[in-house]
MINUDREN-387229 format. One line per 8 residues: number of its first residue (from 1); for each residue z negated, x negated, y negated of C-alpha. Coordinates in pm, 1 decimal. Each point is the difference from the previous one (the first is absolute). Example, Ala and Ser with C-alpha at 12.3 -4.5 7.8 and 13.67 -1.06 7.14 Angstrom:
<rs>
1	-780.0,-1230.0,450.0; 66.0,-137.0,-344.0
</rs>
This chain:
<rs>
1	19211.3,2028.8,7840.5; -214.5,7.9,312.5; -304.1,-223.8,-31.8; -94.3,-230.1,288.0; -330.3,10.3,180.5; -90.2,-333.1,-160.6; 69.8,136.7,-347.9; -197.8,321.0,49.1
9	-302.7,-158.7,165.4; -5.7,-292.0,-245.2; 12.8,244.7,-291.2; -286.9,200.0,149.6; -205.9,-318.4,44.8; 73.2,-110.8,-357.4; -99.2,337.2,-147.1; -311.9,-10.6,218.1
17	-113.5,-322.6,-163.6; 55.5,-242.7,288.8; -43.4,-364.6,-93.7; 228.3,-135.6,275.0; 293.8,197.0,143.0; 118.1,-186.6,308.6; 339.0,87.2,148.6; 20.2,-142.5,349.9
25	308.1,87.4,198.3; 316.4,-74.2,186.6; 348.3,-92.3,-110.4; 194.8,241.5,-221.4; -297.0,230.9,-53.9; 68.0,-0.9,-374.2; -318.7,-179.1,-100.3; 126.3,-222.8,-280.2
33	252.6,246.6,-140.3; -257.1,280.6,-3.6; -270.4,-205.4,-172.9; 242.6,-125.8,-267.1; 117.0,359.0,-53.7; -360.7,116.1,-33.4; -74.8,-271.5,-256.1; 288.1,124.3,-213.1
41	-132.1,355.8,35.7; -340.3,-117.0,-122.9; 162.1,-157.5,-305.6; 209.7,304.1,-92.7; -260.4,267.8,77.0; -277.9,-146.0,-214.3; -33.7,-89.9,-364.9; -240.6,-276.8,94.7
49	140.2,-344.6,-63.8; -21.7,-203.9,320.2; 94.5,-348.3,116.4; 121.3,1.4,360.9; 64.8,-321.3,192.0; 217.1,-9.9,311.8; -51.8,-320.9,194.4; 138.2,-158.8,314.0
57	-0.6,-344.3,157.6; 307.1,-128.7,-185.2; 263.2,96.1,-255.1; 280.3,8.4,262.1; -212.3,236.3,209.2; -57.9,221.4,-303.9; 371.1,6.9,-79.6; 86.6,109.7,353.6
65	-276.8,259.7,11.1; -203.4,153.0,-278.5; 232.2,-91.8,-288.0; 300.4,139.3,189.1; -190.8,322.6,70.8; -106.8,22.2,-364.0; 359.9,-45.4,-117.3; 125.1,265.6,243.0
73	-262.6,247.6,-116.5; 62.4,-39.0,-372.0; 374.6,33.9,67.5; -55.9,313.9,209.1; -218.7,146.2,-274.1; 271.1,-89.8,-254.6; -239.2,-194.9,-217.4; 184.3,-185.2,-273.1
81	-92.0,-347.3,-118.5; -47.7,-1.1,-374.8; -90.1,369.3,4.9; -257.9,55.0,273.5; -111.4,-359.3,44.0; 55.8,-358.3,-109.8; 24.8,-289.5,242.3; -67.1,-371.3,-19.9
89	188.3,-146.4,294.1; -146.0,-346.2,-50.2; -356.5,125.2,35.6; 102.6,288.2,229.9; -188.3,243.5,-223.2; 95.8,361.8,-73.3; -152.9,178.0,-299.9; 21.4,379.9,-26.7
97	-10.2,228.2,-305.4; -367.1,77.7,60.3; -78.8,-371.0,-30.8; -74.0,-27.6,372.2; 137.8,-303.3,179.5; 104.2,-92.0,352.2; -5.0,-374.8,59.4; 134.3,-178.0,307.9
105	-116.2,-346.0,102.5; -66.9,-208.6,306.7; -337.8,-80.2,150.3; 70.6,-372.6,-17.4; 5.2,18.0,-380.9; -363.5,-105.8,-19.2; -16.7,13.4,-378.4; 85.4,369.6,-3.4
113	-224.9,76.6,294.6; -295.7,-142.4,-192.6; 123.7,127.5,-333.8; -24.2,331.0,-181.0; -102.0,315.7,180.9; 173.0,326.1,71.3; -73.5,366.9,60.7; 181.2,44.6,330.8
121	98.8,-262.0,257.7; 253.4,33.1,282.1; 17.2,-286.7,251.2; 312.0,33.1,210.6; -36.8,-141.9,353.3; -354.0,-101.5,-81.3; -50.2,-168.8,337.7; 226.3,-279.1,-125.6
129	-236.0,-113.4,-274.9; -333.1,-181.8,39.4; -328.2,181.0,-45.0; -96.1,-208.7,-302.7; 310.6,120.6,-183.8; -91.5,360.9,80.5; -355.8,-58.1,-117.9; 109.3,-152.5,-331.0
137	240.1,288.3,-56.6; -243.2,272.3,99.5; -281.4,-107.0,-233.0; 250.1,17.1,-286.7; 122.4,351.5,89.7; -171.6,278.6,-190.0; 111.0,313.4,181.1; 170.0,4.1,340.5
145	155.4,-235.6,255.7; 294.3,95.1,224.1; 74.0,-207.7,310.4; 278.7,21.4,256.0; 92.1,-200.0,310.6; 141.9,-0.8,352.3; -303.7,-71.5,222.1; 127.4,-290.4,208.7
153	-356.5,-133.9,30.0; -347.2,38.1,-148.2; -63.2,-172.7,-331.5; -252.5,7.9,-287.0; 30.8,377.7,-40.9; -183.2,41.3,330.0; -178.8,-335.0,14.5; -172.5,42.0,-337.4
161	-93.1,363.1,61.9; 227.7,144.8,-268.7; 127.1,255.0,250.1; -355.9,128.0,46.8; -86.8,44.9,-367.8; -93.2,352.3,-100.8; 250.8,-1.3,-286.2; 294.4,-117.0,214.2
169	253.5,260.0,114.0; 227.1,-117.1,281.8; 333.3,173.3,53.8; 190.2,-52.5,324.3; 375.0,62.0,14.9; 302.1,-61.8,222.8; 374.0,47.5,-29.8; -54.1,361.4,111.8
177	-182.0,67.6,-328.6; 303.4,-98.3,-208.5; 233.0,300.5,-55.0; 269.4,-222.4,-151.5; 57.4,-229.3,296.7; 338.3,37.1,169.9; 64.7,81.8,363.6; 155.5,-342.8,40.0
185	-314.7,-169.4,-131.0; -216.5,205.5,233.3; 215.3,-96.8,296.8; -18.1,-366.5,-100.7; -380.0,6.0,-23.7; -40.9,188.1,328.2; 232.5,-240.7,179.4; -287.5,-251.6,-13.2
193	-248.3,207.5,199.7; 8.0,-241.0,292.9; -122.4,-283.4,-225.7; -364.9,96.9,29.3; -150.4,-188.7,-290.6; 291.6,63.5,-236.9; -9.3,371.3,78.4; -375.6,15.4,-48.6
201	20.8,-155.2,-347.3; 331.9,114.9,-143.1; 54.3,319.3,197.4; -352.0,144.1,24.7; -155.0,-178.3,-298.9; -296.6,-124.6,204.2; -163.7,-341.5,-17.9; 173.8,-245.7,230.0
209	-21.4,-367.7,72.7; 203.1,-259.8,-190.0; 308.4,-144.0,169.9; 97.2,-365.0,1.4; -337.1,-127.9,-117.2; -61.9,-371.1,45.9; -360.1,22.9,121.5; -96.3,266.0,254.0
217	-315.9,-143.0,157.2; -255.1,91.0,-263.5; -281.4,242.2,-66.7; -257.4,79.8,-266.8; -359.5,-110.4,47.2; -308.7,68.5,-213.9; -100.3,-361.1,-66.1; 38.9,-361.1,109.1
225	-244.1,-61.7,289.0; -281.9,-240.7,-76.9; 99.1,-222.2,290.8; 361.8,-41.4,-118.8; 88.7,-352.3,-115.2; 194.7,-66.0,-317.9; 339.6,-160.3,63.7; 99.1,-31.4,-366.1
233	110.3,226.0,-280.9; 355.6,45.5,-118.2; 116.9,13.4,-359.9; 332.9,137.1,-121.4; 67.1,-49.4,-370.0; 116.6,275.9,-231.3; -28.4,89.9,-364.3; 192.9,264.0,-194.3
241	191.1,202.5,258.4; -143.6,-127.5,327.3; -375.1,-9.4,58.4; -202.5,-301.8,99.8; -122.9,62.4,354.1; -291.6,-165.9,179.8; -99.8,80.4,359.4; -283.3,-141.3,211.2
249	112.1,-65.6,359.5; -258.5,-11.3,279.8; 19.1,-49.9,377.4; -206.2,170.4,269.8; 75.7,33.9,371.2; 356.8,-115.8,-48.1; 72.3,263.7,-266.2; 48.3,-32.9,-375.5
257	-215.8,189.4,-247.3; 135.4,41.4,-351.1; -187.0,88.7,-316.5; 176.2,48.0,-333.3; -180.4,-188.1,-273.5; 232.9,33.8,-299.5; 313.3,194.8,-96.5; 53.0,-19.0,-373.9
265	270.5,-59.4,-257.5; -36.7,-217.7,-306.5; -226.7,-260.7,161.5; 25.7,-342.4,-158.5; -90.4,-307.3,203.4; -345.5,-28.4,-156.1; -74.1,358.4,107.1; 121.6,-74.9,350.6
273	-228.7,-304.6,6.2; -291.0,221.3,-105.7; 81.7,236.0,288.1; -8.7,-290.9,247.2; -296.0,-187.3,-142.0; -294.0,-39.8,236.0; 182.7,136.6,306.1; -24.4,-182.3,331.5
281	305.1,-126.0,184.7; 352.5,-89.7,-101.6; 249.5,196.8,-207.7; 366.4,-29.9,99.1; 237.6,76.7,-287.9; 373.7,37.4,-39.4; 137.7,-356.4,-4.8; 278.1,109.0,-236.9
289	-268.2,13.9,-270.8; -115.1,-363.4,21.4; -73.8,-13.0,-372.9; -234.0,298.3,30.1; -167.5,-149.8,306.6; -65.7,-323.2,-188.5; -134.4,186.8,-300.5; -237.0,207.6,214.7
297	-111.5,-320.3,175.9; -75.1,-152.7,-339.4; -212.5,303.7,-82.3; -228.4,-118.8,280.0; 138.5,188.0,302.4; 23.3,-296.8,234.6; 74.9,208.2,308.8; 341.0,118.7,-116.4
305	306.9,-128.9,186.2; 372.6,81.1,17.1; 150.2,197.3,285.6; 198.0,-211.3,246.4; 315.8,205.0,-16.1; 279.5,-206.6,147.7; 331.4,145.5,115.5; 14.4,376.0,66.6
313	-368.5,29.4,-88.2; 8.4,375.8,-55.6; 109.1,83.4,354.5; -217.8,-277.4,143.5; -307.0,135.1,-176.5; 78.0,353.4,111.4; 42.4,-113.2,360.4; -339.3,-170.7,-9.3
321	-171.9,310.6,-135.1; 174.8,226.9,250.5; -188.1,-177.7,279.8; -326.5,147.9,-123.1; -162.9,337.8,-29.1; -71.4,48.9,-369.9; -319.4,176.0,-109.8; 8.8,103.1,-366.9
329	-308.7,118.1,-185.4; 24.7,355.7,-129.8; -68.9,-116.6,-355.5; 318.0,-212.8,11.5; 209.9,284.9,-130.8; 286.1,-203.7,-144.7; 26.4,-207.6,316.0; 13.6,318.9,208.9
337	269.6,135.5,-229.9; 203.6,-317.0,42.9; -28.2,-19.8,378.2; 111.6,363.3,29.8; 308.0,-65.7,-211.8; 101.7,-359.7,75.6; 311.6,43.9,211.6; 294.9,-183.3,142.3
345	310.6,20.7,-214.4; 236.7,273.8,112.2; 375.2,-19.5,41.5; 107.2,292.1,-219.0; 324.3,40.8,191.5; -145.2,17.7,351.9; -363.9,92.7,-57.6; -108.1,-297.0,213.1
353	-285.9,-224.1,-108.0; 73.1,-365.8,-67.4; -218.0,-299.7,82.8; -86.2,-39.6,-366.6; -282.0,176.1,-187.2; 42.8,176.6,-332.7; -129.5,-184.5,-305.2; -253.8,259.1,-110.9
361	-338.0,133.2,112.6; -88.5,-358.8,87.8; -230.4,-153.1,-262.2; -318.5,16.6,203.9; 189.5,-40.0,327.0; 154.8,-321.0,-132.7; -350.8,-123.9,-76.1; -95.6,64.2,364.0
369	319.5,-171.1,115.0; -90.2,-317.9,-192.7; -324.9,-19.3,195.2; 194.7,43.8,324.0; 235.9,-284.7,-87.0; -281.0,-245.1,-73.0; -267.3,99.0,248.3; 137.0,212.5,282.9
377	314.2,-174.3,118.3; -5.8,-269.3,267.6; -3.7,-335.5,-173.4; -17.6,-358.8,104.6; -173.6,-194.7,-112.7; -262.2,217.1,-166.4; -28.5,-133.0,-353.5; -316.0,170.9,-116.9
385	-333.1,80.4,163.6; -26.6,373.8,56.0; -307.4,46.2,216.8; -210.0,50.5,-309.3; 168.4,333.7,-52.6; 133.2,105.7,340.0; 16.5,-108.3,355.5; 345.3,62.8,146.9
</rs>
């Protein structure tokens, strides 16, 4: 069988001792299929017992992608369950005669992310997972990390300098590098050439700009200026799956300046209180968590208050924030990741964007929105003095 460019160059990088093998490319370039095929080659061509984890953002995404490719490959190679391998469908684990294993799981399974290590890691569509998940996975990976993605925008791979590491090998591919693609598929891809951004990302495999994002008026800045005035900080509660997010919101020259203070799972209310203790200004928290707000208040954080949500508060908060230019500090990596990926919901039938945001990539952005609802909308009468923190 003819090997793809992705397979051959990934194999060369693996044999050369690369730590990170990054497959960046367009649609139908064979990235995922080729990497899964290579991982099976590694298992069958070596007597070394390895644990290989294949991870994506969710189980449904894995089933549609990497697991389907894996199943197709083992069928094509005529591997027989009970002879060549054993499977545990509940745990999505495949154990081969050598003792090597391939395990599939989702990035939102935080217990497994922070659990036992592995020899080789493959993160499918890595731009869909947060940097902290990648970091937890990478420090528990002994040998090599494979990544693949369609480059619809920059993310932590570029922002954290992983692309520039000496032991990173980046492989670029497009549909033209896939010898197994059909003429009909080629024609379908090339029919989108007049959609400039789509063609750039999915046709040419080059970094584009995200479509349908909620916030477009933003930029990265080194720091919060000394003369900026604190409006308040926002707090969005999380625990096991979702992180607790805290963002400081400042105003200067009619623009908002945002600085990520906390993005962490497993934070109990006493730990959140410790994070807030001694800070100036008010903290606006999700009013759906009134019990947590009261508990944090009782821990001595007198400046905490519930967000004034009201009817249709999500769209109202978004509309308030869209009036402003948003300046985000470069250290606010999770906030940058969210604002790049927080989009309007898409009508899957028509491709049109709806006036409703998706319910993901929004933990820190929700924290900012709570501040907007309490301190940035026009209100009458004004219920609290605010000049101590900001002059509007």
